[in-house]
ZAZA-632127 format. One record per residue (C-alpha): x, y, z. Coordinates in steps of 0.2 Angstrom, whole numbers, plus 5000, padded with zeros to 4 digits. Example, Ala and Ser with C-alpha at 12.3 -4.5 7.8 and 13.67 -1.06 7.14 Angstrom:
2
506249785039;506849955036;
This chain:
507
497950634666;497350574686;496150554695;496150694702;495950794684;494450704678;493550724695;493950914689;493450894672;491750814678;491450934692;491651074676;490650984664;489250964678;489451154682;489351194664;487751114660;487051184676;487551364670;486551344650;485051274658;484851394670;486151534675;486851434690;488551464696;489951344694;490051344709;488751264713;489251084708;490951094706;491551164724;490651004733;491450884720;493150964724;493150994742;492450794746;493450694733;495050814729;496250774740;497050944734;495551054740;495750984757;496551104766;496551264776;496151354763;495451204750;493651284749;494251444744;495351384729;493851294724;492951444726;494351504714;494251374700;492551384700;492351564695;493651584682;492851424675;491251534673;491851674665;491951594648;490451464652;489251624655;490151704641;489551564628;488051544639;487651734634;488051724616;486951624615;485351664626;485751824615;485651744600;483851694602;483551904608;483351804628;484251964636;483552134641;484652264652;483652404652;482752354668;484152254675;485652384673;485452424694;485452284701;486952224689;487952384694;487752324714;487952134710;489752174701;490152294714;490352204728;491152054723;492552094729;492052124745;491651964746;493051884739;494051964754;492851894768;492751734760;494651714761;494551764781;492951624784;493551434789;493351304774;492051204783;490751354783;491051384763;490951184759;489251154771;488451304761;488951234744;488151044751;486551124760;486251244740;486651094729;485350994738;483951134740;484151214723;483851044717;482151024728;481751204720;481851134701;480950984705;479451044714;479251214701;480351154685;479751314676;479751484685;478251604680;478551764674;477051904680;476351994666;477352074655;477852264657;477052384646;478552444638;479152604651;481052584651;481252674669;481352584686;480052624698;480352634717;480052454722;481352394705;482652534712;482252444732;482152274723;483752304714;484752384727;484252254740;484452104730;485952184722;486952184735;486752044743;486951944728;488452044724;489252004741;488651814741;489451774724;491151854730;491051734748;490151584743;490551584725;488951494721;487051564722;487251714711;486651624696;485051554703;484751714716;484551834700;483551704692;482251714706;482251894708;482251924688;480851834685;479851844701;479952004706;480452074689;479352024678;480851934665;480251764656;481251634662;482551614645;482551804645;483351794667;484651654662;485351754648;485551924660;485951834672;487351754664;487751914658;488051994674;488851834678;490151854666;490952004675;490651944691;491451794689;493151894683;492952014696;492851874708;494151764701;495551894699;495151954716;495251764723;496951724713;497651914720;497451874738;498051654735;499351654720;499651494723;498151454715;498751504699;500551424700;499851284710;498351214700;498651284683;498351114674;496451124687;496151284679;496451264661;495551094661;494051164671;493751324660;493951214643;492451074650;491351224660;491351304644;490851174632;489551094641;488851284644;488751294626;487951134622;486851164636;486251344633;485651284615;484751154620;484051254634;483451364620;482651234610;481551134622;480251154633;480551264650;479751134661;480950994651;482751104661;481951104675;481650934680;483550864672;484351014681;483350974699;483850794697;485650824692;485750944709;484750844720;485950684717;487750784713;487050854734;486750694741;488250614734;489350734740;488150764757;488450554760;490350544755;490650694764;490050634780;490650434775;491950404788;490750474803;489550324798;489250234814;488550064809;487250084825;486650244821;486250184800;485350044809;484350164820;483850284804;483550134794;482350044808;481550234811;481250264793;480350084791;479350134804;478750294798;478550224782;477350094791;476650194798;475950304784;475750194773;474350084785;473750274786;473450314771;472850134764;471350174777;471050364771;471050244753;469650134755;468750274765;468950384749;468150224736;466850144745;466050284756;465450434749;466250564764;465950724756;467850824749;467850944762;467950804777;469050704766;470350854767;470250844785;470550664784;472050704774;472650824787;472450714801;473450564792;474850714790;475150794807;475050614815;476350564808;477650664820;476950524833;477650384827;479250494822;479550554839;479250434850;480250254841;481950354845;482850454857;483950524843;483250674839;484350694823;483750534817;482150594818;482350744809;483350644795;481850554792;480750654789;481850774778;482150604770;480350574767;479750744763;481050744749;480150604743;478450654744;478850814736;479450734718;478250574720;476650704721;477250814709;477450674696;475850614700;475050754699;474950754679;473750594678;471950584681;471450484697;472750624707;471450764705;470050654709;470650584725;471350764730;469850894724;471051024726;470651224727;472251274719;473651204710;474851124719;473651134735;474250954742;476150984740;476151154748;475251104762;476450954764;477951064764;477251164775;476851044789;477950904786;479451064786;478651134802;478750964811;480550944806;481151114812;480051084829;480950944829;482551014828;482351164840;481451084856;481850914853;483650944848;483951104856;483251064875;483650884874;482750704877;481250714886;480550884878;480050824860;478250834869;478351034865;478350974847;477050834848;475850944859;475951114847;475650994832;474250884840;473551074846;473251124827;472950974821;471350894826;470451044832;470751134814;469750984806;468150984819;468151154818;467751124797;466651004800;465651094815;465651244806;464851164791;463551084800;463251154814;463951354813;462451444817;463251604825;464451674809;466051764811;466551904800;467652034800;469452124793;470452014803;469651854797;469551764780;467851734773;466651674786;466751574800;465751534815;465951524835;465551344836;466851304826;467951394833;467351304851;467551124845;469351154840;469951224859;468851084865;469850954854;471251044856;471251034875;470750834871;472150814863;473250894869;472950864890;473650674886;475150734878;475750854893;475150734905;476050544898;477550614892;478050794899;478950804917;477650914925;476350894937;474350834931;473751004938;475251084930;474850994916;472751024917;473451214917;474251244903;472951144889;471751264898;472551414893;473351324874;471751264868;470951434867;472551524861;472551384846;470851414842;470951624841;472651584830;471651484819;470351584819;471251744814;472451674801;472451704782;472651624767;472651414775;474351504784;473451404803;474451254797;476151354802;475451494812;474451374825;475951264831;477251414831;475951484842;475651324851;477651294853;477851454861;476351454875;477151284880;478951364883;478351414898;477851244903;479851204903;479951314921;478551194929;479751034924;
C-alpha cells in the first residue's frame, strides 16, 4: 500500500468518526486532507474528485450510523420529511454547479469549514434542543418555511461542496425544529445516506475517470469510513453529549489548522513568520500586563462588580492599540487576533467549570464573558480587515477610532448612570432604564478618546478631525442608548465606522 493509500485511509477514518459522532459530512475531513497531501487530487478537478470520493464514503458510513441511532430510537422523520425531500432533490443541481467551479474555491471552503465547525463544538459542545413537541405530527407555517429554505440551500450546498450538509442539518434540527441532539444526528445521517448516493453518482457521471482511475482509493475510503462510522456511532450513543462535542471539536480544529499550514507551507516567508511572532508576542505581553493589573484590583480592593466588568471591557477594547500600531501589515494583525480569539475561547470555556472563574467574573447569564469576547474580538478582526486591509496602510485609524468611540464611553455611561443618574430615560426603544447623565457622559468620553486618534493617526487637518469627533460622539451615545440585549458592543463600533468613512474624503 502506497503513501497516498494510507492518507486516503486516514482521511476516511477521520470522516467516519465525524459522521458517527455528530453526523458530519465525510468531505469536512476528507477533502482538505486529500487536496493538500495527495498529488492525485491536485489537478484542475482535484477537489471535485476528492469530493466525489468523500460522498461515496458517506453512503455506507451514514447508513450504518443511521442504523445504530435508529436502534437506540434516535431518529424521527415525522417533522423532517419536508426538509429531507428538499435536500435530496437539490443534490444533483449542486453537483453539476461544482464541476464548473475551480478547485481553489472548493478546497478553501472545506479548510475554512473544518476550522469553523471545530471552534463551534469547543465553544458549544452539546446542542440544546427546545422543549419537546406536544406530539402533533403536522408542520406549522414556521416549520414549513424553515424546512423549505434550509432544505433547498443545504441540498444545493451538499452537492456543490460535498461538505457542510450534516453540520447544517444538525443545527437546523436542534435549534429550529426542536430535535434532541442524538435524534438530530440520526435523522440527518438518514438523509445523508440518500444525498451522498445521489451526489456521488452525479459526480461520477460527470467525471467518469473517478471510477476507473481511483477505484482503489474508492474501496479503501468506503471501507475505512464505514468501519469508523459504526464504532463512533456506538460510542456517541453511550457517552455524555459534551464529551462527544469536545472530541469532535478538538479533532476538526487541529485538522483544519494543520491543513491550512500545509496548504500554504510553500508561501510562508521567514520574514513574515518573524513579523507574525513578533506582533503576537507584543500582543500577548500587553494583554497579560493589563490582565495582571485587573487581578490585583479585583483581589486587593472592594471594587463593585459592575465597575470591574467595565474595567474588563477596557482591557478588551484597548487591545486593538498594540495590535494595530505594532505592524504595518494588516493581515499579520488579523492573523494574530484570530489566533488569540481561538485560544481565549477554548481557555475560558475550560476555566468556566472552576469556582474561581465564577468569583472573578460575575456573569449575568451563562457564557456571558465568552460571548462578549467573541463579539468584540471578532468585530476588531472584521474592522481591521475591511478598513485597513481594504483601504490600505494609514487607514487603521478608522477601526481604532470606531472601537474607542464605544469602549471608554460605554464604561463611563454605566458608572455615571449608577452614581449620578437622576433624569431617567425609558421607552419602547430603550432596554431597561438609562439616564441622561449616563448618555451625556458617554458622548463626552467618546469625544475625548476619538479626537486624539484622529489627530495622531488620520491624514485629516486638525479642524476636520475636531469636527468628526464632535459629530461622532453623540451618534455613538445615541446608538448605545437604543441598542438592546448588550449588542452595543457591535452596533456602536459599526455605526461609528460608517460615520468615519466620510472622513476619507478629507484625507
